[in-house]
Structures are given as C-alpha cells and as structure tokens.
C-alpha positions, 0 to 999 in steps of 0.5 A, spaced: 073 700 649 077 702 644 082 697 642 078 692 637 076 686 637 083 683 633 087 687 638 084 684 644 085 676 641 092 678 639 094 682 645 090 675 650 094 672 645 101 674 647 099 674 654 097 667 654 105 664 651 107 667 657 108 665 664 110 672 666 104 678 663 110 683 663 113 679 657 108 680 653 108 687 654 112 690 647 108 685 643 101 688 646 104 695 645 106 693 637 098 691 636 096 696 637 100 701 634 099 697 628 091 698 629 091 705 630 099 708 628 101 711 635 099 709 643 094 714 646 093 714 654 087 710 651 090 705 649 094 704 653 091 703 658 085 698 657 092 694 654 094 694 661 088 693 664 088 686 659 094 684 661 093 686 668 099 690 668 098 698 671 098 703 667 104 705 668 108 700 667 106 700 661 107 708 660 115 706 662 116 701 657 111 705 651 116 711 652 122 707 653 122 705 644 122 711 639 118 706 635 112 708 638 109 713 637 105 717 644 100 722 638 098 721 630 102 720 625 102 721 617 101 715 613 109 715 613 112 717 619 119 718 616 124 717 623 132 720 621 137 716 626 140 723 629 145 718 634 152 719 633 154 716 626 149 719 623 150 725 627 158 726 624 155 723 617 149 729 617 143 727 620 141 734 623 142 737 616 137 731 613 132 732 618 133 741 616 132 739 608 125 733 609 123 739 613 122 745 608 120 740 603 114 737 607 113 745 611 112 742 617 117 741 624 119 735 627 113 733 631 107 734 626 103 732 620 102 736 613 095 737 612 094 731 607 096 726 613 101 722 608 107 725 611 110 726 619 118 726 621 121 724 627 128 723 629 131 717 633 136 713 637 141 708 634 138 704 629 142 699 629 146 701 621 152 705 623 156 702 618 151 706 613 149 712 616 145 717 615 140 713 615 131 713 616 126 709 617 119 708 615 113 706 619 119 702 623 119 697 617 123 700 611 130 702 612 133 707 607 140 708 608 147 712 606 141 717 605 144 725 602 138 729 600 137 727 593 136 720 596 131 723 601 126 727 595 127 721 591 124 717 597 118 721 598 117 721 591 116 715 591 113 714 597 107 720 595 106 716 588 104 710 592 
C-alpha cells in the first residue's frame, strides 16, 4: 500500500458516508492530493480499490479536474487561470512572466522544489481577472507583474 493508514481511513470514512461509493471519489482524491501533492497512477489505482470503483473511472474524474496534478509539483503550485476573462486581461503574459522569473516552463518544478506553474480553466472570479491560485487554497486576484513578483517574494520567505 502506498497510501498512509490515515489517508486510507479518510477514504473509507468518505465511502461510508454515501449510499453510492462513486459519490466519495472527489473527497477521496482530495485526501490523496493532501498526502502527496499530486495523483499518481498507483495512488489512483489504490483509491479505486478502496472504493471498489474501476481504475478508469477514478482516472476519468481526476482528469476532469485541474485541481489534481498528475505529477509532482513544487511546494507552491501556482495555477494561472487562462479562461476567457483572464486571457483577455493578460493571463498569458503572467504565465510568461512566471516562467521567466522562475526559469521553468509550465508543468515543470524549479530545481529547488519550491515552485511549479500550471494553467487552469476558470477559477470563478472573472470580475477580478487575471488571477491565480496557490496550492488550491489561496487565490490572488487583479494580478499584475508587480503583484506576482511580490507574491513570489512572500512565498520564498515562508
């Protein structure tokens, strides 16, 4: 077993909350994400086994949601919204700026393991575009290159 006992217990507790095990897929995947920071084929297979759901169904759900990276990310996973509103207000320029500042391409991790960059579809804040999220938890809105630089400095210090 790859998953920790704690994560396995979380998954089984989610499974027991619902009459249909499929309902527990998202919270189960989130528990795996919390433990590893990404979803590997091995962890998705094990999740499926715990839920008695075929691996392919787990992969289909995990692939649909951009909040679940499929390979290791940095300590800080910076996901830039590139949907229409953000794109029109400079999201691609921000992605390029991040790539230049961090000296990595989207999908890569900095050599020190601190940062990685990703693109995501709508984060639901079109009125405050462009925006990004850090580790699926913290949202940064109304971004400019200067605000991105300040964010990077703050994250480096923490």
